[in-house]
C-alpha positions in Angstrom: 37.7 87.8 60.1 39.3 84.7 59.2 41.7 82.1 59.4 45.4 83.5 58.1 47.8 81.6 56.2 51.6 81.5 57.0 51.9 82.9 53.5 50.8 85.7 54.4 52.4 86.4 57.1 55.9 85.5 55.4 58.6 88.6 55.2 60.9 86.7 52.4 60.9 84.1 50.2 61.9 80.7 51.4 61.7 82.0 55.1 59.5 78.7 55.9 62.5 76.6 54.9 66.1 75.6 56.1 68.9 73.2 55.6 71.3 71.6 57.9 72.6 69.2 60.1 70.9 70.9 62.3 68.4 73.4 60.5 68.1 77.1 61.9 64.9 77.5 63.6 61.6 78.5 61.1 60.2 81.9 62.6 57.0 83.9 61.6 56.5 87.4 63.3 52.7 87.6 64.2 51.8 91.5 64.0 48.2 91.6 66.7 46.3 94.6 66.5 46.8 96.4 69.8 42.6 96.5 70.9 42.2 92.8 70.2 40.2 91.6 73.5 41.7 88.4 74.5 40.6 88.6 78.2 38.3 85.8 78.4 40.1 84.1 75.2 40.8 80.4 76.1 43.2 79.8 73.6 44.2 80.1 69.9 43.9 77.5 67.4 46.6 77.0 64.6 46.6 74.5 62.0 50.5 73.1 61.2 51.5 71.2 58.3 55.4 70.3 57.8 57.6 68.4 55.9 60.9 67.3 56.7 63.4 64.7 55.8 63.2 61.5 57.8 65.6 60.9 60.6 68.0 57.5 60.1 66.3 55.8 62.9 63.8 56.6 66.0 66.3 58.8 67.9 64.1 61.0 69.6 64.0 63.6 67.0 61.3 66.0 67.3 59.3 69.1 66.0 59.0 71.9 69.0 57.1 74.7 68.8 57.6 78.2 70.6 55.4 81.5 71.0 57.6 84.5 72.4 60.1 82.3 74.0 57.8 80.2 75.6 57.6 76.3 74.8 53.9 75.1 73.6 54.2 71.5 72.6 56.3 69.3 71.0 56.1 66.2 68.0 58.4 63.7 67.2 59.4 63.3 63.8 59.7 59.7 62.8 61.6 57.9 60.6 58.7 56.4 58.4 57.1 59.5 57.6 58.5 62.7 56.0 55.3 64.9 56.7 53.0 66.2 59.5 49.9 68.0 60.5 48.8 68.8 63.9 46.2 71.3 65.5 47.7 72.9 68.5 45.6 74.7 70.6 47.5 77.4 72.2 46.3 78.4 75.6 45.7 82.1 76.7 45.6 81.5 80.0 47.5 83.2 83.6 49.1 80.4 84.4 49.0 76.6 85.3 50.1 74.3 87.9 52.3 71.3 87.0 50.8 69.0 89.4 53.6 65.9 89.0 56.4 68.7 90.0 54.5 71.8 91.6 56.1 74.2 89.5 54.6 77.4 88.1 54.2 77.7 84.5 54.4 81.4 83.4 51.4 82.6 81.7 51.7 83.0 77.8 50.7 86.6 76.8 50.4 87.8 73.5 51.8 91.8 72.4 51.7 93.6 69.5 54.7 91.7 68.3 54.8 88.0 68.6 57.6 85.6 67.6 56.5 82.3 66.4 59.2 79.8 66.4 59.8 76.2 64.8 62.7 74.0 66.1 63.3 71.1 64.2 65.7 68.8 66.7 67.5 66.3 64.9 69.5 63.8 66.6 73.2 63.4 65.8 74.5 60.1 66.2 78.1 59.4 64.8 79.2 56.7 66.6 76.9 53.2 67.3 77.0 49.5 67.7 75.1 47.1 65.9 73.6 43.9 66.8 76.7 41.7 66.5 78.9 44.1 68.6 80.6 45.9 65.8 80.8 49.3 65.7 79.3 51.4 62.7 80.3 55.3 62.0 77.4 57.6 60.1 78.7 60.6 58.9 75.6 63.4 60.0 73.7 64.3 56.5 72.1 67.8 55.7 68.5 67.6 56.9 65.7 69.6 54.9 62.9 71.0 56.4 59.4 72.9 55.5 56.6 74.6 57.3 53.7 74.7 54.5 52.4 77.8 53.9 49.0 76.8 54.1 49.3 76.4 57.6 47.1 78.7 59.3 46.4 80.5 63.0 43.0 81.3 64.0 42.8 85.3 65.3 39.2 85.4 64.1 35.9 85.6 65.9 37.3 88.0 68.8 35.9 91.3 69.6 38.1 94.9 69.8 38.0 96.8 72.5 40.7 99.0 74.1 41.0 101.7 76.6 42.2 105.0 75.6 44.3 107.2 75.0 47.3 104.7 74.8 50.1 106.3 73.3 51.9 102.7 73.8 49.8 101.6 71.1 50.2 104.7 68.9 53.9 104.3 69.1 54.7 100.3 69.0 51.7 99.9 66.3 50.4 103.1 64.8 46.9 102.6 66.6 44.2 103.9 66.2 45.2 104.8 62.6 46.4 101.8 61.8 43.2 99.6 62.1 43.3 100.6 58.0 46.4 99.5 56.7 46.6 102.1 54.1 46.0 104.4 57.2 42.0 104.9 55.7 40.0 107.4 58.4 43.1 109.1 59.0 43.3 112.9 58.5 46.5 115.2 59.4 45.9 118.4 60.8 49.2 120.6 59.3 50.0 124.1 60.4 49.0 126.6 56.7 52.8 127.3 56.4 54.9 124.3 57.7 58.4 124.7 58.4 60.7 121.8 57.1 61.0 120.2 60.4 57.2 119.7 60.7 57.1 118.2 57.2 59.9 115.8 58.4 58.1 114.8 61.4 54.7 114.1 59.2 57.0 111.8 56.5 58.7 110.0 59.6 55.4 109.5 61.2 53.4 107.7 58.3 56.7 105.9 57.4 57.0 104.3 60.8 53.1 103.7 60.9 53.5 102.0 57.1 56.5 99.9 58.8 54.2 98.8 61.2 51.4 97.9 59.1 53.5 96.6 56.4 51.8 98.7 53.7 52.3 102.2 52.4 49.9 104.9 53.4 48.1 105.5 50.5 44.4 107.0 51.7 45.7 109.0 54.1 44.5 112.7 54.1 46.5 115.9 54.9 44.7 119.7 55.7 45.5 123.0 57.2 41.7 123.7 57.2 40.3 123.0 61.0 37.1 124.2 60.8 36.6 121.4 57.5 38.6 118.7 59.6 36.8 118.8 62.6 33.7 117.7 60.6 35.3 115.0 59.8 34.4 111.1 61.3 38.0 110.5 60.9 41.0 109.8 63.3 43.2 113.0 63.6 46.7 113.7 63.7 47.9 116.8 64.2 51.7 117.6 64.0 53.0 121.2 65.1 49.1 122.6 66.0 46.6 122.8 68.3 43.6 124.7 67.1 42.3 127.6 69.3 38.8 126.2 70.3 40.9 122.9 71.8 43.3 125.2 73.5 41.3 123.9 76.6 42.4 122.4 79.7 39.4 120.7 80.1 39.8 118.3 76.9 43.4 117.9 76.2 45.5 116.5 78.9 48.5 118.6 78.1 49.7 122.1 76.8 53.2 122.7 75.8 54.8 126.5 75.2 58.5 127.4 75.2 59.3 126.3 78.8 56.7 124.8 80.8 53.8 122.2 80.6 51.1 121.9 83.0 50.2 118.6 83.8 47.0 117.1 85.6 47.8 113.7 86.9 45.6 111.1 89.1 46.5 109.8 92.5 48.0 106.2 91.4 50.6 106.7 88.4 50.4 103.4 86.5 50.3 102.7 83.0 47.1 102.3 81.6 47.7 99.1 79.2 49.3 97.0 82.3 46.6 97.8 85.0 43.5 99.6 83.9 41.9 102.3 86.3 38.4 102.6 87.7 37.1 106.2 87.0 37.5 107.1 90.3 41.5 106.4 90.2 42.0 108.2 87.1 40.4 111.2 88.4 42.9 114.4 88.4 43.8 115.6 92.4 46.8 117.1 91.4 48.8 119.5 88.6 52.5 119.0 88.1 54.3 121.6 86.5 57.2 120.6 84.0 59.6 122.9 83.3 62.5 122.7 81.0 65.2 125.5 79.4 66.0 123.1 77.0 64.2 121.9 73.8 61.1 120.2 74.8 58.6 118.1 72.6 55.6 116.4 73.6 53.0 113.6 72.0 49.6 113.8 73.8 46.2 111.8 73.1 42.8 112.4 73.8 39.3 111.8 72.7 37.8 113.7 69.7 35.2 116.3 71.4 33.2 115.5 68.2 33.2 112.2 67.8 33.2 109.5 70.9 34.6 106.6 69.0 37.5 108.7 67.5 41.0 109.7 68.8 43.6 112.8 68.4 47.1 112.6 68.6 48.8 115.7 68.7 52.7 115.9 67.8 54.1 119.4 68.9 57.8 121.0 70.0 58.4 124.4 71.5 59.5 125.7 67.9 63.3 124.9 67.9 64.9 122.7 65.2 66.6 120.7 68.2 63.1 119.9 69.6 61.7 118.4 66.5 64.7 116.7 65.8 64.5 115.2 69.8 61.0 114.0 68.5 61.7 112.4 65.3 64.7 110.6 66.9 62.5 109.1 69.4 60.1 108.1 67.1 62.8 106.3 65.3 64.2 104.5 68.3 62.5 101.4 69.4 63.5 101.5 72.6 62.4 105.0 73.2 59.3 104.1 71.7 58.9 101.4 74.5 58.9 103.4 77.1 56.3 105.7 75.4 52.8 105.0 77.4 49.5 106.4 78.9 48.1 110.0 77.4 51.5 112.2 76.9 55.3 111.5 76.5 57.3 114.5 77.4 60.4 114.1 75.4 63.8 116.2 76.4 67.6 115.7 75.8 67.6 113.9 79.5 65.0 111.4 78.3 61.6 110.1 77.8 58.4 110.5 80.1 55.6 108.9 80.3 51.9 110.0 82.3 48.6 108.9 82.5 46.6 112.3 83.0 42.9 113.1 82.2 40.1 111.0 81.7 40.2 107.8 79.8 37.5 106.5 77.2 36.8 103.0 75.2 36.9 102.4 71.4 35.6 99.7 70.4 32.5 97.6 71.6 31.7 94.7 74.8 28.3 93.4 75.6 28.0 94.5 79.6 28.9 91.3 80.7 32.3 90.9 78.8 32.9 94.4 80.3 32.1 93.5 83.9 34.3 90.6 83.6 37.2 92.8 82.2 36.6 94.7 85.3 36.7 92.1 87.8 40.0 91.0 86.2 41.7 94.2 87.2 40.5 93.4 90.6 40.3 89.7 91.7 40.1 90.5 95.2 36.4 91.7 93.9 35.8 88.4 92.1 37.2 86.5 95.0 34.7 88.0 97.7 32.2 87.5 95.6 32.8 84.0 95.0 33.5 83.6 98.7 30.0 85.1 99.6 28.1 83.1 97.2 29.5 80.0 98.5 28.6 80.7 101.8 25.2 81.2 101.1 24.9 78.7 99.7 26.0 76.7 102.4 23.6 78.3 104.6 20.9 77.7 102.2 21.6 74.0 102.7 21.8 73.9 106.8 25.8 73.3 106.4 
């Protein structure tokens, strides 16, 4: 819970440097935990230091800062200096109005993976005139720019809170297992005699999460003993097996066999990560039957029946080698992972389908007033109506 320096974010040597007549942009990737609660955050502070080759004259050369391809701020590169230091405040708002031109500037939104880019834009003048009216030719030179690795960005002080199950968070960030980069507090339940496809799925899954965290899974634990596993206060990853005492349609949202799955689905099918629903809207009121004569695999997420703040993700297949191959191909395809969301993902030859079924739960902690604000942010009309009512009552009391 501290400021993060750019040196900690670099992925290769000299990443924060660039050379050229027009230097290539300097870029950094910001991987954020999906449970970082930024609903009421006003902005993120960034302390930026940089060095550059001084331009020949004051010609409009400048440094532009962009986040997720959205312009944040720019700073001139004066010829009298070769260093700069700026304190940026990156706004995290729903949108703002440019009063001078009446333009709606899009909201700056942060995701799990974010791209921070620094563009050093030099003005190149090849022919110009002097005070005596004579033409002068200047040959462009190579410029050198460096973003100081002691620059920092501050995500400290924010709470961690997320609606679950969220297979989007699992597919794109390995959450909840990736709360610890080494996968500590992760327990993997395997069949007593796993076949080659199940072992391959285990290795691919751990490899994907290691790529997402940038650290190997050194502290993950494996077991085939369910009686011991269910007593552990850990997040649970199941591969190829659902214990008998969990095979209850009131506890988990989906059960898969060789030919069909029965899924409970709510009235409104909206991705929870985009628009969280109330408990009433999440209530299951219909049953969907998904049949498949071909290979079928599924990923399901649900709350641990033993520990409220723990989650279970189960990777299942119909038992054919091709179904496990479909599952591994989907996990290795960034495009297919991007379509995974909700609590149930069904994978077939035709593609990947995501559903939100069953009840939601929350992992993390928020004070009651922040939970209330989170609810109102999903239903802005409630907030507008309450504000209008309060204003009307105030005006009535003042006799207006």
